[in-house]
C-alpha positions as a printed NumPy array, in Angstrom:
array([[  0.   ,   0.   ,   0.   ],
       [  2.705,   2.441,   0.955],
       [  4.465,   1.822,  -2.374],
       [  1.337,   2.784,  -4.326],
       [  0.689,   6.15 ,  -2.685],
       [  3.017,   8.802,  -4.098],
       [  1.294,  11.983,  -2.907],
       [  2.82 ,  12.989,   0.436],
       [  6.288,  11.615,  -0.328],
       [  9.458,  13.613,  -0.838],
       [ 12.183,  12.51 ,  -3.257],
       [ 15.516,  14.339,  -2.753],
       [ 16.923,  15.971,  -5.869],
       [ 18.757,  18.928,  -7.35 ],
       [ 16.289,  19.964, -10.045],
       [ 14.921,  23.446, -10.671],
       [ 11.664,  22.523,  -8.948],
       [ 13.559,  21.29 ,  -5.889],
       [ 15.452,  24.584,  -5.663],
       [ 12.397,  26.855,  -5.83 ],
       [ 11.257,  28.56 ,  -2.647],
       [  8.419,  26.499,  -1.102],
       [  6.297,  29.658,  -0.886],
       [  6.421,  29.967,  -4.676],
       [  5.482,  26.314,  -5.104],
       [  2.629,  26.485,  -2.606],
       [  1.115,  29.634,  -4.12 ],
       [  1.765,  28.214,  -7.581],
       [ -0.123,  25.026,  -6.675],
       [ -3.169,  26.991,  -5.515],
       [ -3.164,  29.302,  -8.548],
       [ -2.589,  26.448, -10.998],
       [ -5.46 ,  24.453,  -9.512],
       [ -7.757,  27.452,  -9.908],
       [ -6.599,  27.799, -13.513],
       [ -7.296,  24.11 , -14.132],
       [-10.899,  24.574, -12.99 ],
       [-11.153,  27.81 , -14.986],
       [-10.076,  26.036, -18.197],
       [-13.436,  25.464, -19.874],
       [-12.528,  25.004, -23.531],
       [-10.019,  23.151, -25.683],
       [ -7.371,  25.888, -25.996],
       [ -7.062,  26.59 , -22.268],
       [ -6.987,  22.875, -21.446],
       [ -4.192,  22.281, -23.952],
       [ -2.216,  25.175, -22.429],
       [ -2.588,  23.716, -18.929],
       [ -1.592,  20.235, -20.132],
       [  1.557,  21.646, -21.767],
       [  2.464,  23.711, -18.677],
       [  1.996,  20.816, -16.242],
       [  3.958,  18.491, -18.549],
       [  6.856,  20.97 , -18.553],
       [  6.726,  21.199, -14.747],
       [  6.8  ,  17.402, -14.453],
       [  9.977,  17.215, -16.545],
       [ 11.527,  20.101, -14.568],
       [ 11.308,  17.96 , -11.422],
       [ 13.88 ,  15.537, -12.829],
       [ 11.721,  12.661, -11.557],
       [ 10.645,   9.794, -13.801],
       [  7.171,  10.044, -15.323],
       [  6.504,   6.521, -14.025],
       [  6.539,   7.868, -10.482],
       [  3.781,  10.344, -11.338],
       [  1.752,   7.67 , -13.111],
       [  2.028,   5.454, -10.024],
       [  0.389,   8.283,  -8.096],
       [ -2.735,   7.846, -10.228],
       [ -3.344,   4.231,  -9.18 ],
       [ -5.193,   4.938,  -5.903],
       [ -7.449,   7.407,  -7.746],
       [ -8.272,   5.306, -10.827],
       [-11.588,   3.995,  -9.452],
       [-12.81 ,   7.499,  -8.538],
       [-11.717,   8.928, -11.89 ],
       [-13.382,   6.147, -13.906],
       [-16.598,   6.359, -11.856],
       [-16.842,  10.152, -12.297],
       [-16.065,   9.993, -16.018],
       [-18.683,   7.269, -16.613],
       [-21.32 ,   9.31 , -14.762],
       [-20.531,  12.336, -16.921],
       [-20.766,  10.277, -20.103],
       [-24.079,   8.576, -19.293],
       [-25.998,  11.311, -17.475],
       [-25.006,  14.495, -19.339],
       [-27.692,  15.002, -21.985],
       [-26.321,  17.884, -24.05 ],
       [-25.268,  17.985, -27.677],
       [-26.031,  15.341, -30.278],
       [-27.287,  11.947, -29.094],
       [-25.02 ,   9.109, -30.238],
       [-26.702,   6.288, -28.289],
       [-29.526,   6.004, -25.77 ],
       [-31.15 ,   3.356, -23.592],
       [-33.856,   4.486, -21.176],
       [-32.482,   7.292, -18.942],
       [-28.952,   6.613, -20.159],
       [-27.613,   8.44 , -23.19 ],
       [-24.288,   8.899, -24.909],
       [-24.026,  12.45 , -26.239],
       [-21.302,  14.663, -27.659],
       [-21.725,  17.003, -24.693],
       [-21.311,  14.133, -22.259],
       [-18.126,  12.953, -23.957],
       [-16.737,  16.502, -23.927],
       [-17.522,  17.016, -20.232],
       [-16.059,  13.602, -19.392],
       [-12.836,  14.48 , -21.224],
       [-12.549,  17.786, -19.332],
       [-13.228,  16.064, -15.992],
       [-10.565,  13.44 , -16.757],
       [ -8.012,  16.126, -17.659],
       [ -8.786,  18.095, -14.484],
       [ -8.333,  15.033, -12.285],
       [ -5.062,  14.23 , -14.028],
       [ -3.638,  17.756, -13.768],
       [ -4.644,  18.295, -10.137],
       [ -3.084,  14.991,  -9.058],
       [  0.094,  15.784, -10.995],
       [  0.308,  19.302,  -9.512],
       [ -0.129,  17.998,  -5.959],
       [  2.461,  15.306,  -6.613],
       [  4.946,  17.856,  -7.979],
       [  4.717,  19.843,  -4.739],
       [  5.148,  16.908,  -2.376],
       [  7.845,  15.107,  -4.386],
       [ 10.064,  18.203,  -4.62 ],
       [  9.407,  19.851,  -1.245],
       [ 10.212,  18.572,   2.221],
       [  7.195,  18.449,   4.577],
       [  8.837,  20.907,   6.983],
       [  9.47 ,  23.324,   4.105],
       [  5.788,  23.139,   3.127],
       [  4.684,  23.977,   6.662],
       [  7.239,  26.809,   6.893],
       [  5.886,  28.205,   3.625],
       [  2.313,  27.935,   4.859],
       [  3.202,  29.662,   8.115],
       [  5.027,  32.443,   6.255],
       [  2.123,  33.009,   3.851],
       [ -0.399,  33.124,   6.715],
       [  1.751,  35.489,   8.78 ],
       [ -0.418,  38.566,   7.986],
       [ -3.374,  36.912,   9.763],
       [ -1.433,  35.52 ,  12.735],
       [ -3.418,  37.806,  15.086],
       [ -6.663,  36.229,  13.87 ],
       [ -5.704,  32.603,  13.275],
       [ -3.349,  30.259,  15.186],
       [ -0.958,  30.168,  12.236],
       [  1.845,  28.237,  13.927],
       [ -0.528,  25.582,  15.254],
       [ -2.164,  25.135,  11.829],
       [  1.258,  24.724,  10.212],
       [  2.296,  22.276,  12.933],
       [ -0.81 ,  20.134,  12.37 ],
       [ -0.082,  20.036,   8.634],
       [  3.528,  19.068,   9.31 ],
       [  2.513,  16.238,  11.634],
       [ -0.119,  14.993,   9.176],
       [  2.375,  14.887,   6.296],
       [  5.004,  13.278,   8.498],
       [  2.748,  10.425,   9.595],
       [  1.285,   9.514,   6.189],
       [  4.153,   7.065,   5.378],
       [  4.124,   5.776,   8.966],
       [  0.409,   4.968,   8.902],
       [  0.722,   3.336,   5.481],
       [  3.531,   1.141,   6.783],
       [  1.399,   0.262,   9.801],
       [ -1.515,  -0.636,   7.495],
       [  0.812,  -2.896,   5.488],
       [  1.864,  -4.747,   8.637],
       [ -1.742,  -5.241,   9.751],
       [ -2.81 ,  -6.456,   6.289],
       [  0.09 ,  -8.915,   6.157],
       [ -0.916, -10.23 ,   9.577],
       [ -4.502, -10.653,   8.359],
       [ -3.303, -12.435,   5.203],
       [ -1.327, -14.852,   7.388],
       [ -4.651, -15.688,   9.067],
       [ -6.246, -16.463,   5.698],
       [ -7.918, -13.134,   4.864],
       [ -8.049, -12.371,   1.122],
       [ -8.448,  -8.668,   0.276],
       [ -8.619,  -9.176,  -3.507],
       [-11.435, -11.698,  -3.951],
       [-15.2  , -11.567,  -3.557],
       [-17.77 ,  -8.831,  -4.096],
       [-17.23 ,  -5.184,  -3.183],
       [-19.208,  -5.695,   0.038],
       [-17.002,  -8.627,   1.071],
       [-13.85 ,  -6.629,   0.329],
       [-15.116,  -3.741,   2.467],
       [-15.871,  -6.161,   5.314],
       [-12.364,  -7.613,   4.973],
       [-10.873,  -4.165,   5.605],
       [-12.754,  -3.62 ,   8.881],
       [-10.219,  -5.708,  10.887],
       [ -7.521,  -3.468,   9.367],
       [ -9.159,  -0.11 ,  10.088],
       [ -9.883,  -0.686,  13.773],
       [ -6.282,  -1.486,  14.861],
       [ -5.026,   1.218,  12.474],
       [ -7.17 ,   3.857,  14.215],
       [ -6.064,   2.601,  17.621],
       [ -2.42 ,   2.781,  16.521],
       [ -2.923,   6.313,  15.164],
       [ -4.462,   7.515,  18.452],
       [ -1.66 ,   5.885,  20.449],
       [  0.969,   7.575,  18.289],
       [ -0.824,  10.921,  18.67 ],
       [ -0.9  ,  10.506,  22.461],
       [  2.8  ,   9.569,  22.572],
       [  3.698,  12.547,  20.376],
       [  1.695,  14.965,  22.55 ],
       [  3.378,  13.592,  25.684],
       [  6.838,  13.952,  24.106],
       [  6.107,  17.544,  23.046],
       [  4.928,  18.479,  26.539],
       [  7.997,  16.834,  28.085],
       [ 10.203,  18.996,  25.868],
       [  8.456,  22.175,  26.969],
       [  6.436,  22.921,  23.846],
       [  4.061,  25.823,  24.497],
       [  3.047,  26.974,  21.027],
       [  4.743,  29.24 ,  18.521],
       [  5.11 ,  32.378,  20.626],
       [  8.763,  33.445,  20.76 ],
       [ 10.043,  30.42 ,  18.844],
       [ 12.798,  30.801,  16.245],
       [ 13.541,  28.677,  13.179],
       [ 16.712,  26.758,  12.405],
       [ 15.987,  26.755,   8.666],
       [ 15.197,  30.089,   7.044],
       [ 13.418,  30.593,   3.723],
       [ 15.447,  32.478,   1.113],
       [ 13.978,  34.233,  -1.933],
       [ 16.183,  34.133,  -5.049],
       [ 16.139,  35.262,  -8.667],
       [ 14.661,  31.983,  -9.848],
       [ 11.744,  32.517,  -7.468],
       [ 11.091,  35.957,  -8.929],
       [ 11.209,  34.561, -12.474],
       [  8.859,  31.73 , -11.504],
       [  6.423,  34.223,  -9.986],
       [  6.498,  36.335, -13.155],
       [  5.887,  33.239, -15.292],
       [  2.928,  32.302, -13.079],
       [  1.501,  35.815, -13.387],
       [  1.883,  35.746, -17.186],
       [  0.154,  32.353, -17.368],
       [ -2.705,  33.656, -15.225],
       [ -3.184,  36.715, -17.454],
       [ -3.118,  34.563, -20.61 ],
       [ -5.711,  32.18 , -19.174],
       [ -7.961,  35.095, -18.172],
       [ -7.707,  36.654, -21.641],
       [ -8.476,  33.353, -23.37 ]])
C-alpha cells in the first residue's frame, strides 16, 4: 500500500523545482489548480496540459513515479467519467437506452473532468515530491503570517507538518496489519465489493487505535520537551527568496493573465 501512494512523499533531488522557494510552489499550486478549474474550452486545457507536462519534466523525476500516483485514484476517476458520459444530456445523441444516453456534450464534459483530475493529481504530486514536509509547513506559516493575530498560524502549520510526516508511517502500519490478516487467511482481492469492504474492517480498527496511540505519545513527548506553542520560537531553517523565485512568480503571473484573456 505504501508503495502505491506517491502523494505525500518527498524525493531528494537537485532539479529546478527542488530549488524553488516552497512559498512559490505552494502559491503556484493553488493558482494552478484554480486555472485548471477555470479552463473550460479546448485551448485553455491544452495550455494547462503543456504547462503541467513541462513542470513534471523540470522535477527531474521519472514520469513513471507520477503515473504510479494515479493508481489509488483510478476507481474514482473512472466512476466520475462514466457518470458524466451517461448522465449528461447535451449535444447530439449518439446512443440512448432508457435514462442513459451517450451524447457529444457528455463525452466533452467527461474528457474535461478526466483532464482536471489528471492535472490536479500531478500538480499535488509535484509539490510533495520536490518539497520537504517541513518546508511546506514553513511556507504555509510564512504566507499566513499577515493573519497571525486572527488565526493560530503556527498551530495550523504544525498540524499540517505532523499529518504529512505520519502519512508514510500509517501506510507502513496498514501494510503490517494487512500482512498479519493475510497470514490468518484473509483475502483482500477476492469476492464482491461488500465482502472486500468487510475484509478491511479488521484493518481499520487497529489502524485507528495505533494512530491515536501515536498521537498521544507525540503529545506527551512535546509536553515533556516544553512545547508551548509558537510564541517566541525561532527557526533553524530560514526561507530564502532568489532570482529563480522571482522569475517563476512572473511566469505564473503571465500564465494567469493569458488564461484570463483566453
